[in-house]
C-alpha positions as CSV (number, residue, x, y, z in Angstrom):
1,X,77.9,90.4,92.2
2,X,75.1,91.2,89.8
3,X,76.0,92.1,86.2
4,X,72.6,93.5,85.8
5,X,73.0,95.9,88.7
6,X,76.6,96.7,88.2
7,X,75.3,100.0,86.8
8,X,72.1,100.9,88.7
9,X,68.9,101.5,86.8
10,X,68.0,105.1,85.9
11,X,65.5,107.1,87.8
12,X,62.0,106.3,86.4
13,X,61.6,109.9,85.1
14,X,64.9,109.7,83.3
15,X,63.9,106.2,81.9
16,X,60.5,107.6,80.7
17,X,62.4,110.3,78.7
18,X,64.9,107.8,77.3
19,X,62.4,105.3,76.1
20,X,60.0,107.9,74.7
21,X,62.9,109.4,72.8
22,X,63.8,106.0,71.3
23,X,60.2,105.7,70.1
24,X,60.5,109.1,68.4
25,X,63.2,107.6,66.2
26,X,62.2,104.0,65.7
27,X,59.2,101.9,64.8
28,X,58.9,98.2,64.1
29,X,57.8,95.9,61.4
30,X,54.4,95.1,63.0
31,X,53.5,98.7,63.5
32,X,54.5,99.7,60.0
33,X,52.4,96.8,58.6
34,X,49.4,97.8,60.7
35,X,49.7,101.4,59.5
36,X,50.0,100.4,55.9
37,X,46.9,98.2,56.2
38,X,45.1,101.0,57.8
39,X,46.1,103.4,55.1
40,X,47.6,106.0,57.5
41,X,47.8,109.2,55.5
42,X,51.2,110.7,54.8
43,X,53.2,107.6,55.6
44,X,55.9,106.8,53.1
45,X,58.0,103.7,53.5
46,X,61.4,103.9,51.8
47,X,63.5,100.9,50.9
48,X,67.1,102.3,50.9
49,X,68.8,99.2,49.5
50,X,70.3,98.9,46.0
51,X,68.6,97.7,42.8
52,X,69.6,94.1,43.1
53,X,68.1,93.9,46.7
54,X,64.9,95.7,45.5
55,X,64.4,93.1,42.7
56,X,65.0,90.3,45.2
57,X,62.0,91.5,47.1
58,X,60.6,94.5,48.9
59,X,57.6,95.7,51.0
60,X,54.6,96.0,48.6
61,X,54.0,99.6,49.4
62,X,57.6,100.8,49.6
63,X,59.3,103.5,47.5
64,X,62.7,102.5,46.2
65,X,65.2,105.1,47.0
66,X,68.8,104.0,47.6
67,X,70.6,106.0,50.3
68,X,73.1,107.5,47.8
69,X,70.2,109.0,45.8
70,X,68.1,110.4,48.6
71,X,69.6,113.9,48.5
72,X,68.9,114.3,44.8
73,X,65.7,112.3,44.3
74,X,63.7,112.5,47.5
75,X,61.8,115.7,46.6
76,X,60.5,114.1,43.4
77,X,59.4,110.8,45.2
78,X,58.4,111.8,48.7
79,X,55.9,114.6,49.4
80,X,57.1,117.3,51.8
81,X,55.7,116.7,55.3
82,X,55.3,113.0,54.8
83,X,56.4,110.7,57.6
84,X,59.2,108.7,56.2
85,X,60.0,105.2,57.5
86,X,63.3,103.8,56.2
87,X,64.4,100.2,56.0
88,X,67.3,98.3,54.7
89,X,68.3,94.6,55.1
90,X,68.0,94.0,58.8
91,X,69.4,94.5,62.3
92,X,73.0,93.8,61.2
93,X,72.9,96.6,58.7
94,X,72.9,100.4,59.4
95,X,71.7,101.4,55.9
96,X,68.3,102.4,57.2
97,X,70.0,104.6,59.8
98,X,72.0,106.3,57.1
99,X,68.9,106.8,55.0
100,X,67.0,108.2,57.9
101,X,69.8,110.7,58.5
102,X,69.6,111.8,54.9
103,X,65.9,112.4,55.1
104,X,66.3,114.3,58.4
105,X,68.9,116.5,56.8
106,X,66.3,117.3,54.1
107,X,63.8,118.3,56.8
108,X,61.5,115.2,56.7
109,X,60.1,113.7,59.8
110,X,61.6,110.2,59.8
111,X,61.8,107.0,61.7
112,X,63.8,103.8,61.2
113,X,62.0,100.5,60.9
114,X,63.7,98.1,63.3
115,X,64.4,94.7,61.9
116,X,64.3,95.9,58.3
117,X,63.5,93.6,55.4
118,X,64.7,90.5,57.3
119,X,62.2,90.8,60.1
120,X,59.4,91.8,57.7
121,X,60.0,88.5,55.9
122,X,60.5,86.5,59.1
123,X,57.1,87.7,60.4
124,X,55.4,86.3,57.3
125,X,54.4,89.6,55.9
126,X,53.9,90.1,52.1
127,X,56.9,90.7,49.8
128,X,56.7,91.9,46.3
129,X,59.0,90.6,43.5
130,X,58.8,90.6,39.7
131,X,56.8,87.4,39.9
132,X,54.2,88.9,42.2
133,X,53.4,89.0,45.9
134,X,54.5,86.2,48.2
135,X,54.9,85.4,51.8
136,X,57.2,83.0,53.7
137,X,56.0,81.1,56.8
138,X,56.2,82.9,60.1
139,X,59.4,82.4,62.0
140,X,58.1,81.5,65.4
141,X,61.2,83.2,67.0
142,X,59.8,86.5,65.7
143,X,56.0,86.1,65.9
144,X,53.4,83.6,66.9
145,X,52.6,81.2,64.1
146,X,48.9,82.0,64.4
147,X,49.4,85.8,63.9
148,X,51.3,88.2,61.8
149,X,52.5,90.3,64.8
150,X,54.3,89.7,68.0
151,X,51.3,91.0,69.9
152,X,53.3,93.2,72.1
Protein backbone atom coordinates (compact mmCIF):
# COMPACT_ATOMS: atom_id res chain seq x y z
CA UNK A 1 0.00 0.00 0.00
CA UNK A 2 1.21 3.51 -0.82
CA UNK A 3 0.89 6.23 1.81
CA UNK A 4 1.39 8.81 -0.93
CA UNK A 5 -1.50 7.45 -2.96
CA UNK A 6 -3.83 6.57 -0.04
CA UNK A 7 -5.61 9.76 -1.04
CA UNK A 8 -5.42 10.17 -4.82
CA UNK A 9 -3.99 13.39 -6.23
CA UNK A 10 -6.40 16.13 -7.24
CA UNK A 11 -7.48 16.67 -10.79
CA UNK A 12 -4.88 18.98 -12.42
CA UNK A 13 -7.40 21.82 -12.83
CA UNK A 14 -8.26 21.63 -9.13
CA UNK A 15 -4.55 21.54 -8.29
CA UNK A 16 -3.92 24.67 -10.40
CA UNK A 17 -6.60 26.55 -8.45
CA UNK A 18 -5.27 25.31 -5.11
CA UNK A 19 -1.62 26.20 -5.71
CA UNK A 20 -2.46 29.54 -7.30
CA UNK A 21 -4.60 30.38 -4.29
CA UNK A 22 -1.74 29.55 -1.92
CA UNK A 23 0.49 31.98 -3.82
CA UNK A 24 -2.18 34.68 -3.37
CA UNK A 25 -1.63 34.46 0.39
CA UNK A 26 2.06 33.55 0.74
CA UNK A 27 5.44 34.70 -0.47
CA UNK A 28 8.91 33.63 0.56
CA UNK A 29 12.09 35.15 1.87
CA UNK A 30 13.92 35.08 -1.47
CA UNK A 31 11.08 36.79 -3.32
CA UNK A 32 10.69 39.49 -0.65
CA UNK A 33 14.44 40.14 -0.70
CA UNK A 34 14.46 40.41 -4.51
CA UNK A 35 11.51 42.82 -4.46
CA UNK A 36 13.11 44.99 -1.78
CA UNK A 37 16.35 45.14 -3.78
CA UNK A 38 14.38 46.05 -6.90
CA UNK A 39 12.51 48.79 -5.04
CA UNK A 40 9.09 47.44 -5.96
CA UNK A 41 6.73 50.37 -5.36
CA UNK A 42 4.02 50.04 -2.74
CA UNK A 43 5.59 47.08 -0.93
CA UNK A 44 5.67 47.40 2.87
CA UNK A 45 7.23 44.62 4.94
CA UNK A 46 5.91 44.51 8.50
CA UNK A 47 7.70 42.87 11.43
CA UNK A 48 4.88 41.85 13.76
CA UNK A 49 7.11 40.74 16.66
CA UNK A 50 7.45 42.56 19.96
CA UNK A 51 10.03 45.24 20.85
CA UNK A 52 12.65 42.84 22.29
CA UNK A 53 12.62 40.72 19.14
CA UNK A 54 12.83 43.85 16.95
CA UNK A 55 15.89 45.06 18.86
CA UNK A 56 17.50 41.63 18.52
CA UNK A 57 17.40 42.10 14.74
CA UNK A 58 15.00 42.74 11.87
CA UNK A 59 14.83 43.10 8.10
CA UNK A 60 16.55 46.37 7.15
CA UNK A 61 13.53 47.78 5.31
CA UNK A 62 10.83 46.52 7.69
CA UNK A 63 8.28 48.57 9.57
CA UNK A 64 7.90 47.52 13.20
CA UNK A 65 4.25 47.02 14.07
CA UNK A 66 3.46 44.36 16.67
CA UNK A 67 0.26 42.46 15.92
CA UNK A 68 -1.59 43.85 18.96
CA UNK A 69 -1.04 47.40 17.62
CA UNK A 70 -2.01 46.90 13.97
CA UNK A 71 -5.65 47.93 14.34
CA UNK A 72 -4.74 51.24 16.00
CA UNK A 73 -1.45 52.16 14.28
CA UNK A 74 -1.52 50.70 10.75
CA UNK A 75 -3.13 53.72 9.11
CA UNK A 76 -0.35 55.99 10.41
CA UNK A 77 2.49 53.69 9.32
CA UNK A 78 1.30 51.88 6.20
CA UNK A 79 -0.15 53.75 3.21
CA UNK A 80 -3.59 52.66 2.02
CA UNK A 81 -3.30 50.34 -0.96
CA UNK A 82 0.24 49.23 -0.11
CA UNK A 83 0.93 45.52 -0.49
CA UNK A 84 1.75 44.42 3.05
CA UNK A 85 4.01 41.43 3.69
CA UNK A 86 4.01 40.26 7.30
CA UNK A 87 6.65 38.24 9.09
CA UNK A 88 7.27 36.97 12.59
CA UNK A 89 9.85 34.54 14.02
CA UNK A 90 9.58 31.57 11.69
CA UNK A 91 7.68 28.52 10.55
CA UNK A 92 6.95 27.42 14.12
CA UNK A 93 5.14 30.68 14.86
CA UNK A 94 1.80 31.87 13.53
CA UNK A 95 2.35 35.52 14.47
CA UNK A 96 2.70 36.56 10.82
CA UNK A 97 -0.59 34.82 10.06
CA UNK A 98 -2.35 36.73 12.84
CA UNK A 99 -0.77 39.98 11.63
CA UNK A 100 -1.86 39.29 8.05
CA UNK A 101 -5.38 38.67 9.29
CA UNK A 102 -5.40 42.05 11.04
CA UNK A 103 -4.23 43.85 7.90
CA UNK A 104 -6.83 42.02 5.79
CA UNK A 105 -9.53 43.09 8.26
CA UNK A 106 -8.39 46.68 7.69
CA UNK A 107 -8.73 46.28 3.92
CA UNK A 108 -5.04 45.99 2.98
CA UNK A 109 -3.83 43.54 0.33
CA UNK A 110 -1.54 41.27 2.33
CA UNK A 111 0.71 38.23 2.09
CA UNK A 112 2.58 36.27 4.72
CA UNK A 113 6.33 35.72 4.31
CA UNK A 114 6.96 32.01 4.74
CA UNK A 115 9.93 31.16 6.92
CA UNK A 116 9.82 34.48 8.74
CA UNK A 117 12.84 36.07 10.36
CA UNK A 118 14.45 32.66 10.92
CA UNK A 119 14.74 31.83 7.24
CA UNK A 120 15.72 35.39 6.34
CA UNK A 121 18.71 34.96 8.65
CA UNK A 122 19.39 31.37 7.59
CA UNK A 123 19.58 32.44 3.94
CA UNK A 124 22.34 34.88 4.85
CA UNK A 125 20.29 38.02 4.16
CA UNK A 126 21.02 41.33 5.91
CA UNK A 127 19.75 41.97 9.42
CA UNK A 128 19.68 45.34 11.12
CA UNK A 129 20.41 45.80 14.83
CA UNK A 130 21.36 48.81 16.96
CA UNK A 131 24.99 48.00 16.11
CA UNK A 132 24.31 48.22 12.36
CA UNK A 133 23.74 45.78 9.54
CA UNK A 134 25.06 42.24 9.71
CA UNK A 135 24.70 38.88 7.98
CA UNK A 136 25.17 35.32 9.13
CA UNK A 137 26.66 32.65 6.89
CA UNK A 138 24.18 30.94 4.59
CA UNK A 139 22.74 27.73 6.03
CA UNK A 140 23.22 25.29 3.17
CA UNK A 141 20.00 23.53 4.18
CA UNK A 142 18.08 26.63 3.06
CA UNK A 143 20.11 28.04 0.16
CA UNK A 144 23.27 27.28 -1.78
CA UNK A 145 26.38 28.71 -0.14
CA UNK A 146 27.24 30.52 -3.37
CA UNK A 147 23.93 32.41 -3.63
CA UNK A 148 21.50 34.26 -1.42
CA UNK A 149 18.47 32.43 -2.82
CA UNK A 150 17.37 28.85 -3.24
CA UNK A 151 17.22 29.41 -7.01
CA UNK A 152 13.79 27.81 -7.31
